[in-house]
C-alpha positions as CSV (number, residue, x, y, z in Angstrom):
1,M,0.0,0.0,0.0
2,T,1.1,3.5,-0.6
3,D,0.5,6.8,1.3
4,I,-2.3,8.7,-0.2
5,Y,-0.4,11.9,0.1
6,S,2.0,10.7,-2.5
7,L,-0.9,10.3,-5.1
8,T,-0.7,12.9,-7.8
9,Y,-3.8,14.4,-9.4
10,E,-2.8,12.7,-12.7
11,Q,-2.4,9.3,-11.0
12,A,-5.8,9.7,-9.4
13,E,-7.5,10.6,-12.6
14,K,-6.0,7.5,-14.3
15,L,-7.0,5.3,-11.4
16,L,-10.6,6.5,-11.6
17,T,-11.1,6.1,-15.3
18,E,-9.4,2.7,-15.4
19,N,-12.1,1.6,-12.8
20,G,-15.1,3.1,-14.6
21,F,-15.3,6.4,-12.7
22,R,-15.2,9.8,-14.2
23,A,-12.0,11.7,-14.0
24,T,-13.9,14.7,-12.8
25,Q,-14.4,13.0,-9.5
26,C,-10.8,13.4,-8.8
27,A,-11.4,17.0,-7.7
28,N,-13.5,15.7,-4.9
29,I,-10.8,13.5,-3.6
30,F,-8.3,16.4,-3.5
31,R,-10.8,18.8,-2.0
32,D,-11.5,16.2,0.8
33,I,-7.7,15.6,1.4
34,Y,-6.3,19.1,1.1
35,K,-8.9,21.6,1.5
36,R,-11.1,19.8,4.0
37,K,-8.1,18.2,5.7
38,A,-9.5,14.7,5.8
39,T,-7.2,12.3,7.7
40,G,-9.1,9.1,7.0
41,F,-11.4,7.8,4.4
42,N,-14.3,8.0,6.8
43,E,-13.8,11.9,6.9
44,M,-13.9,12.1,3.0
45,T,-17.4,13.5,2.7
46,L,-17.3,14.7,-0.9
47,T,-15.9,11.4,-2.3
48,S,-18.4,8.7,-3.1
49,A,-18.3,5.4,-1.1
50,D,-17.2,3.4,-4.2
51,I,-14.3,5.6,-4.8
52,K,-13.3,5.6,-1.1
53,A,-13.4,1.8,-1.2
54,L,-11.2,1.8,-4.3
55,L,-8.7,4.0,-2.8
56,S,-8.7,2.2,0.6
57,D,-7.6,-1.0,-1.2
58,K,-4.4,0.8,-2.6
59,Y,-3.7,3.8,-0.2
60,F,-3.5,4.6,3.5
61,F,-3.4,8.0,5.3
62,G,0.2,8.3,6.6
63,K,0.8,10.2,9.8
64,L,3.7,12.4,10.9
65,K,5.4,11.4,14.0
66,I,7.0,14.1,15.8
67,D,10.5,12.9,17.0
68,E,11.9,16.0,18.4
69,I,11.0,19.7,19.0
70,L,13.4,22.4,19.9
71,Q,12.2,26.0,20.6
72,S,14.0,29.3,20.9
73,V,12.8,32.9,21.1
74,D,12.3,33.3,17.3
75,T,12.5,29.8,15.9
76,S,10.7,26.5,16.2
77,K,12.4,23.3,15.0
78,Y,10.6,20.0,14.4
79,L,12.0,16.7,13.4
80,F,9.3,14.5,11.9
81,E,9.3,10.9,10.8
82,L,7.2,9.8,7.9
83,S,5.4,6.4,7.5
84,D,8.2,5.3,5.3
85,G,10.8,6.0,7.8
86,C,12.3,9.1,6.2
87,R,12.7,12.2,8.4
88,V,11.9,15.7,7.6
89,E,13.3,18.7,9.6
90,T,11.2,21.8,9.5
91,V,12.3,25.2,11.0
92,L,9.9,28.1,11.4
93,M,11.7,31.5,11.7
94,R,9.7,34.3,13.0
95,Q,10.9,37.6,11.7
96,K,9.5,41.2,11.8
97,F,8.5,41.1,8.1
98,G,6.8,37.8,8.3
99,N,7.6,34.1,8.7
100,S,9.9,31.8,6.9
101,I,9.9,28.2,6.7
102,C,12.8,25.9,5.9
103,I,12.2,22.2,5.1
104,S,14.9,19.6,4.6
105,T,14.5,15.9,4.1
106,Q,16.8,12.9,5.0
107,S,16.7,11.7,1.4
108,D,17.8,14.5,-0.8
109,A,18.5,17.6,1.5
110,I,15.9,19.6,-0.3
111,W,15.5,23.1,1.0
112,V,12.4,25.0,0.5
113,A,11.7,28.5,1.9
114,N,8.8,30.7,1.6
115,S,8.5,34.1,3.1
116,V,4.9,34.8,4.3
117,A,3.1,37.6,5.8
118,A,2.2,37.4,9.5
119,E,-0.4,34.8,10.1
120,G,-3.9,36.1,9.7
121,S,-3.0,39.1,7.6
122,E,-4.6,39.4,4.0
123,N,-1.2,38.6,2.4
124,S,-0.8,35.2,4.2
125,V,0.1,32.4,1.9
126,I,-0.9,28.8,2.1
127,L,1.6,26.5,0.2
128,P,0.1,23.7,-1.9
129,P,1.6,20.2,-1.4
130,V,4.8,19.7,-3.3
131,K,5.8,16.5,-5.0
132,W,9.5,16.1,-5.6
């Protein structure tokens, strides 16, 4: 089985059409997971029962395990372990102009940063899931 968070939109469309469903149903899957923040198949209220059954045969909802948290005045550092055993280190840096986030992984030392406006302001940014 595969973590559902690794499922791309194109893969989901292909899975649906190969199993007799309309590709347009893919939007409901991604709305449930990423907009409504479903953490299990029973929480996917926009997705039909037949499609949830298909997905649950092939995918599971992976959970992050927090291994370590380090706090300082202007930074918070989290070490997460993914369901496949890989680790992700995330650092939130609070600054006067806004917040920056640094994410690095055990596998490829990927660095991603995004400066965002202070939480709650009209310029706040929500990052979409990134597939590397």
